[in-house]
C-alpha positions in Angstrom: 90.1 -36.4 88.4 87.9 -36.2 91.5 86.9 -38.7 94.2 83.1 -38.9 94.1 82.7 -41.3 97.0 84.6 -43.5 99.5 83.2 -46.9 100.4 83.8 -47.9 104.0 83.1 -51.0 106.1 79.7 -50.4 107.6 78.9 -50.9 111.3 75.8 -53.0 110.7 77.1 -56.2 112.4 78.6 -57.1 115.7 82.1 -57.7 114.4 84.9 -55.1 114.6 86.8 -56.9 111.8 85.6 -58.4 108.5 87.2 -60.4 105.7 87.2 -59.3 102.1 85.6 -62.2 100.3 85.3 -61.2 96.6 85.7 -58.1 94.4 83.2 -57.9 91.6 85.2 -55.6 89.3 88.7 -54.7 88.4 90.4 -51.4 89.1 89.3 -48.6 86.7 86.2 -50.5 85.7 83.1 -48.3 85.4 80.4 -49.1 87.8 76.8 -47.8 88.1 75.1 -46.6 91.2 73.9 -49.5 93.4 76.0 -52.0 91.5 77.3 -54.7 93.9 81.1 -54.1 94.1 82.4 -56.5 96.8 81.4 -59.2 99.3 82.6 -59.0 102.9 82.4 -61.8 105.4 81.6 -61.4 109.1 81.3 -64.0 111.8 77.6 -64.3 111.1 77.0 -63.5 107.4 78.2 -62.4 104.0 77.4 -58.7 103.2 77.4 -57.2 99.7 78.6 -53.6 99.4 77.2 -51.4 96.7 78.5 -48.5 94.8 77.0 -45.3 96.1 77.8 -43.4 92.9 78.4 -44.0 89.2 82.1 -43.8 88.2 85.4 -45.5 88.0 86.4 -47.8 90.9 89.7 -48.2 92.7 89.9 -51.1 95.2 92.2 -50.5 98.3 91.9 -54.1 99.5 92.3 -57.6 98.0 90.3 -60.9 98.5 91.4 -62.4 101.8 92.4 -59.1 103.4 91.0 -58.2 106.9 89.3 -54.8 107.3 87.9 -52.9 110.3 84.8 -50.9 110.8 85.0 -47.5 109.1 88.0 -48.5 106.9 88.0 -47.1 103.4 88.1 -50.2 101.1 87.3 -48.6 97.7 86.9 -45.2 96.0 84.7 -44.0 93.1 86.2 -41.4 90.7 84.5 -39.2 88.1 87.0 -40.2 85.3 89.4 -42.8 84.1 92.1 -43.5 86.7 94.6 -45.6 84.7 97.2 -42.9 85.1 96.7 -42.9 88.9 97.0 -46.7 89.0 100.2 -46.7 86.9 101.8 -44.1 89.2 100.6 -45.5 92.5 103.7 -47.7 93.3 106.2 -45.0 92.4 104.3 -42.3 94.4 104.2 -44.5 97.5 107.9 -45.3 97.2 108.8 -41.6 96.8 106.7 -40.7 99.8 108.4 -43.2 102.1 111.9 -42.1 100.9 111.2 -38.4 101.3 109.8 -38.5 104.8 112.8 -40.6 106.1 110.5 -42.9 108.0 112.2 -46.1 106.8 108.8 -47.8 106.2 108.5 -50.4 103.5 106.2 -50.3 100.6 104.6 -53.7 99.8 102.6 -54.6 96.7 99.3 -56.5 97.3 100.6 -59.7 95.7 103.7 -59.6 97.9 101.6 -58.9 101.0 99.4 -62.0 100.3 102.6 -64.2 100.2 103.9 -62.5 103.4 100.6 -63.2 105.2 100.4 -66.8 103.9 103.9 -67.7 105.1 103.9 -65.5 108.2 107.0 -63.6 107.2 108.4 -60.6 109.0 108.6 -58.1 106.2 111.6 -56.4 107.9 113.7 -59.4 107.1 113.3 -58.8 103.4 116.2 -56.6 102.2 114.2 -54.1 100.1 112.2 -50.9 100.8 109.9 -51.7 97.9 108.8 -55.3 98.3 107.4 -57.0 95.2 106.2 -60.6 94.8 109.6 -61.5 93.2 111.3 -60.3 96.4 109.2 -62.6 98.6 109.7 -65.5 96.2 113.5 -65.0 96.5 113.3 -64.8 100.2 111.4 -68.0 100.4 113.8 -69.7 98.1 116.7 -68.7 100.3 115.3 -70.8 103.2 115.9 -68.1 105.8 112.5 -68.4 107.4 112.7 -69.3 111.1 111.2 -72.8 111.5 111.7 -72.9 115.3 107.9 -72.5 116.0 106.9 -75.3 113.6 105.1 -78.4 114.8 105.3 -82.0 113.9 101.7 -82.7 114.8 100.2 -84.0 111.6 96.7 -83.6 113.1 96.9 -79.9 113.6 94.6 -77.7 111.5 94.7 -74.0 111.2 91.3 -72.4 111.8 89.7 -70.3 109.1 89.9 -66.5 109.3 86.1 -66.5 109.5 86.2 -68.8 112.5 88.7 -66.4 114.1 86.2 -63.5 113.7 83.5 -65.7 115.4 85.8 -66.5 118.2 86.6 -62.9 118.7 83.0 -61.9 118.7 81.9 -64.6 121.2 85.0 -64.0 123.4 84.1 -60.4 124.1 81.9 -61.0 127.1 83.2 -64.4 128.2 86.8 -63.1 128.5 85.8 -60.8 131.3 85.2 -63.9 133.5 82.0 -62.5 134.8 79.4 -64.7 133.0 77.0 -66.9 135.0 74.3 -69.3 133.9 71.0 -70.1 135.7 68.7 -73.0 134.7 65.0 -73.5 135.0 62.5 -76.2 133.9 59.4 -75.5 131.9 56.5 -78.0 132.6 54.4 -79.3 129.7 50.8 -80.3 130.0 50.7 -84.0 130.4 47.5 -84.3 128.3 49.3 -83.2 125.1 50.1 -85.9 122.6 53.7 -87.0 122.1 53.7 -85.3 118.7 52.5 -82.1 120.3 55.2 -82.3 123.0 57.9 -82.7 120.4 56.7 -79.7 118.4 59.0 -76.6 118.4 58.3 -74.2 121.3 60.8 -71.6 119.8 58.1 -69.2 118.5 56.3 -69.2 121.8 59.5 -68.8 123.8 60.7 -65.9 121.6 57.3 -64.1 121.9 57.1 -64.6 125.6 60.7 -63.7 126.2 60.3 -60.4 124.5 57.4 -59.6 126.8 59.5 -60.6 129.8 62.3 -58.3 128.6 59.8 -55.4 128.9 59.5 -56.2 132.6 63.3 -56.7 132.9 64.9 -54.2 130.5 68.3 -54.5 132.1 68.7 -57.9 130.3 68.1 -56.1 127.0 71.3 -54.0 127.8 75.0 -54.5 127.5 78.3 -53.4 129.1 80.7 -51.1 127.3 83.5 -48.9 128.5 82.4 -48.9 132.1 78.8 -48.1 131.2 75.6 -50.1 130.8 74.0 -49.3 127.4 70.3 -49.8 127.2 68.5 -50.6 123.9 65.4 -48.7 122.9 63.9 -51.7 121.1 63.6 -55.4 121.9 65.0 -57.3 118.9 65.2 -61.0 119.6 68.0 -62.8 117.6 67.4 -66.5 116.7 70.7 -68.4 116.4 70.6 -70.6 113.3 73.4 -73.2 112.6 72.2 -75.8 110.1 74.5 -76.1 107.0 75.9 -72.7 106.4 77.6 -71.7 109.6 76.2 -69.8 112.6 73.9 -66.9 111.8 71.6 -64.9 114.0 68.3 -64.0 112.4 66.7 -60.9 113.9 63.0 -60.3 114.8 62.8 -56.5 115.0 60.5 -55.2 117.8 59.6 -58.7 118.8 57.6 -57.5 121.8 55.1 -55.8 119.4 54.5 -58.9 117.3 51.8 -61.5 117.8 52.7 -65.1 118.5 51.6 -66.0 114.9 53.7 -63.3 113.4 56.8 -64.4 115.4 56.3 -68.0 114.2 55.9 -66.8 110.6 59.1 -64.7 110.8 61.2 -67.5 112.3 60.0 -69.9 109.5 60.9 -67.2 106.9 64.3 -66.8 108.5 65.0 -70.6 108.3 63.8 -70.6 104.7 66.2 -67.8 103.8 69.0 -69.4 105.7 68.6 -72.7 103.8 68.5 -70.9 100.5 71.4 -68.6 101.5 69.2 -65.6 100.9 69.7 -63.8 104.3 70.6 -60.2 103.9 72.5 -57.8 106.2 69.2 -56.3 107.4 68.0 -59.8 108.5 71.1 -60.3 110.7 71.7 -56.9 112.2 70.5 -55.3 115.4 69.7 -58.1 117.7 69.6 -57.1 121.4 69.0 -60.5 123.0 69.7 -63.9 121.5 68.0 -67.3 121.8 69.9 -70.5 120.9 67.6 -73.5 120.4 69.2 -76.9 120.5 66.0 -78.8 121.3 66.2 -80.9 118.1 69.5 -82.5 119.3 68.4 -84.3 122.4 70.4 -82.2 124.8 69.3 -82.0 128.5 70.8 -78.6 129.2 73.7 -76.4 127.9 75.5 -73.1 128.6 75.2 -70.7 125.6 77.8 -68.0 125.0 76.8 -64.3 125.3 77.2 -62.4 122.1 79.1 -59.1 121.7 77.1 -56.0 122.6 74.6 -58.1 124.5 74.0 -58.8 128.2 72.4 -62.2 128.1 71.4 -65.2 126.0 68.7 -67.8 126.4 69.3 -71.5 125.7 66.5 -74.0 124.8 67.0 -77.7 125.5 65.1 -80.8 124.4 61.8 -82.0 125.8 62.1 -84.8 128.4 59.0 -86.9 127.5 59.2 -88.9 130.7 59.2 -85.9 133.0 57.1 -83.7 130.6 59.4 -80.7 130.7 62.2 -78.9 129.0 65.1 -76.8 130.3 65.9 -73.1 129.7 69.4 -71.8 130.5 70.1 -68.1 130.9 73.7 -67.0 130.6 74.2 -63.4 131.7 76.9 -60.8 132.1 77.5 -59.9 135.8 78.7 -56.5 134.8 75.1 -55.8 133.6 73.0 -57.4 136.2 73.0 -60.0 139.1 71.8 -63.5 139.8 68.7 -62.3 141.7 67.4 -60.3 138.7 68.3 -63.1 136.2 66.4 -65.6 138.4 63.4 -63.3 138.6 63.4 -63.0 134.8 63.5 -66.8 134.3 60.7 -67.3 136.8 58.6 -64.7 135.0 59.4 -66.3 131.6 58.5 -69.8 133.0 55.1 -68.5 134.2 54.4 -66.8 130.9 55.3 -69.9 128.8 53.4 -72.4 131.0 50.3 -70.2 131.0 50.5 -69.9 127.2 50.9 -73.7 126.8 47.7 -74.3 128.7 45.6 -72.0 126.5 
């Protein structure tokens, strides 16, 4: 019996942790190369992992588990692994007993119950904890209820929302984020219908050009270093009916305005049909959040992990013939003067393009 391949959580998204959503096979099932074997959930999308080789699969995780980047979540073997699976629990138990570490071995079914009820596994009097042991512990009523709440309106957030919070808290938690606002004037001669049209494609295209002039805003802070990106990949934040996802426009600065508009329309279409793939959602270096359709005057967007800034687009004020842009930026990457110069340059580019 030989391991042909190990499947790990890929680093093609901004999250350090993911949630195992669904397993497509059972242990010891034979899979073909490129067969989808499991779905994982990040704060922005669902990703389908494929089998890199043909063989017999062993899953090392269960639905609902959390996994980290680089973690081995499955293995592909060259032959039937029923014997391995049958001996797994015994082998693990013997290993823990022999090394004298006192660690507990917990079956997957037991671990799910332990996580669900927030139980300290050390309180269960067994070195090899099975589902039946957890059931008995629950029935004994020995769980500490001192931290329970009588608030009937409380609601536990989803694990997916927890990942999103963690991703968006990365920069904000440093307490070094500032936001600057600027107004974009619209030609008064435009009709009301034209004024209400989406400016997002134009803003995205012109923003990518401005980032060529101010590459520091296409960088991010990590481990006391500023990491610059070789390409300018504008991410468009979409949040319609399937959660927040950031659709990426690779090499945006090399695209025409028409091509940018076409790609954004394609991204919205894929989002609505739930057809966005990992490649569509990976690699953004700067994000634009457009809330113009909701009648907002201005807002402060949150800087994404591994980015140094984000641009917010507010609604058109038809009386004043203008709309507002807000730039939130990480002070560890740049300063207010540079951010202000970037916004001024972007304002000039957009207003000139609107006149044409």
